[in-house]
C-alpha positions as CSV (number, residue, x, y, z in Angstrom):
1,X,0.0,0.0,0.0
2,X,1.2,3.5,-0.7
3,X,0.1,7.0,0.1
4,X,-1.0,7.5,-3.6
5,X,-3.0,4.4,-4.2
6,X,-5.7,2.4,-2.2
7,X,-5.0,-1.0,-0.8
8,X,-6.3,-3.4,-3.5
9,X,-8.7,-5.0,-1.0
10,X,-10.4,-1.6,-0.5
11,X,-10.9,-0.8,-4.2
12,X,-14.6,-0.6,-5.3
13,X,-15.4,-1.8,-8.8
14,X,-18.3,-0.4,-10.8
15,X,-20.1,-1.0,-14.1
16,X,-22.3,1.3,-16.2
17,X,-24.7,-0.5,-18.4
18,X,-26.6,0.9,-21.4
19,X,-28.5,-0.6,-24.3
20,X,-28.8,1.0,-27.7
21,X,-29.9,-0.4,-31.0
22,X,-29.9,-4.0,-29.8
23,X,-26.5,-3.9,-28.2
24,X,-25.4,-3.8,-24.6
25,X,-22.6,-1.5,-23.6
26,X,-20.7,-2.4,-20.4
27,X,-18.2,0.3,-19.1
28,X,-16.1,-0.9,-16.1
29,X,-14.3,1.4,-13.7
30,X,-12.8,1.4,-10.2
31,X,-11.7,3.9,-7.6
32,X,-8.1,2.7,-7.9
33,X,-6.4,5.8,-9.3
34,X,-4.2,8.2,-7.5
35,X,-5.8,9.5,-4.3
36,X,-8.8,7.2,-5.0
37,X,-9.7,8.8,-8.3
38,X,-12.0,6.8,-10.6
39,X,-10.2,5.0,-13.4
40,X,-11.6,3.5,-16.6
41,X,-10.7,-0.2,-16.7
42,X,-12.4,-1.8,-19.7
43,X,-15.5,-1.8,-22.0
44,X,-17.5,-4.3,-24.0
45,X,-20.2,-4.0,-26.6
46,X,-22.2,-7.2,-26.9
47,X,-25.5,-8.4,-28.3
48,X,-27.9,-9.8,-25.6
49,X,-27.4,-13.3,-27.2
50,X,-23.6,-13.1,-27.0
51,X,-23.8,-12.0,-23.3
52,X,-26.1,-14.9,-22.5
53,X,-23.7,-17.3,-24.3
54,X,-20.7,-16.0,-22.3
55,X,-22.6,-16.3,-19.0
56,X,-23.9,-19.8,-19.8
57,X,-20.4,-21.0,-20.6
58,X,-19.3,-20.3,-17.0
59,X,-20.1,-22.6,-14.2
60,X,-17.8,-21.4,-11.5
61,X,-20.3,-19.1,-9.7
62,X,-20.3,-19.1,-5.9
63,X,-23.7,-19.6,-4.2
64,X,-23.7,-16.0,-2.9
65,X,-23.3,-14.7,-6.5
66,X,-26.4,-16.3,-7.8
């Protein structure tokens, strides 16, 4: 841990979700920047069908996540 950055266990992740013209936009961020500033982490643009396929391919969910 440093004075500039949060301890990784204290970082809060977020996602903004929007839908437009049949596509789902996922924009991921976290408050992991200098002095706790929000940082853009990643983004995805998927069709609902593709998102469903991705989620159905996974089977490692914990009971508290369902």
